[in-house]
N, C-alpha and C positions, 0 to 999 in steps of 0.2 A: 697887381702888387709886384709881380716878378719883374716887370719892366722898371718899376721904381727901385726895386732892390738892386738890379743890375746898374742903374744909373748912380745910385748912392755908393756902389762898391768901387768906384774909380778912386784912385789915389794919385794925386799930383799929375793927372793926365797921362802917366806912364804905365800904370798898372790898372788892369781892368779885366772883367770876365769876358773872354773871347768865345766866339761861336755860341752865343746865347740864344740864337733863334729857335733851336730845338728845345731849349730850356723853357722859353716862353710858350712855345706851342704845346708842350706837355703840360705846363701849368694851366693853360687855358682849357685843355682837354680834361684835366682832373679837377676843375673848379668846383664841381658838385660834391666831391669827396672831402670830408672834414679832416684835412691834414695840417700839420704844423708847417711853417715856412721851411724848416730844415728838412722835413720829409719831402716836400715838393721839390726842393733843390736836389735832394738825393735822387729822386725818381727822374727829375729832369736831366740829370747827368748820366742816367743809365744808357747802355748801348742799345738804343731802340730805333728801328726803322719806322719813322713816323708816317711813312706812306703806306704801311702794311696794316690792314684792318685787323688781322689775326693777332699780330704782335701788340697793337694798341689795345685790343680787347683784353689780352693777358695783363698788360700794364694796369689797366683800369681795375681788373680783378685783384691784382696784387695790392694796389693802392687802397681798395676798399677793405681788404683783409687787414692791411697795416693800420688803417684808421680804427678798426675794431680791436686792435691789439692781438690779433690771431696770427698763428703761423700759416704759411701758404704751402700747401702740398703740391708737389710737381706731379700732375696727373697727365702725363704725356708719354706716348710710346714712340720710340725711334725705330725706323725700319731696320730689319735684319739684313736686307739685300743692299748691294751697292747701287747707287743712283745711276741709271743708264741714259736718262734723258735730261735735257736742260730743265724742264719743269720739275722733275723729281729732285734734281740738285737744288733748285730754288726752294722747294718745300723743305728739304733737309736743312738748308741754311736758315730758313725761318724758324725751324724748331730749335736749332742750336742757339739762335739769337734769344729765343724765349728762355732757354735754359740759363743763359748768361744773366738774365734779370735776377 
């Protein structure tokens, strides 16, 4: 459906939805969640690293709660210490991305 939506959103060949690959990927990922087209579009444009399983899991949880009309509580703790390694910095970045959702 999202591919068709992107195709129909072109106007005069000059105006179109750019960088829609992640939008389609997220829409396909969330296809089992009963969302409206506007909700799928909103979540598809969220700043999500689609290659990260943790972030995609959080996105799925957010979408499921959204479909039920419930609020989503942020149940995540950020570290108190400064990241000293590359891995620790990557984990911190992933958590900040999740907060951006």
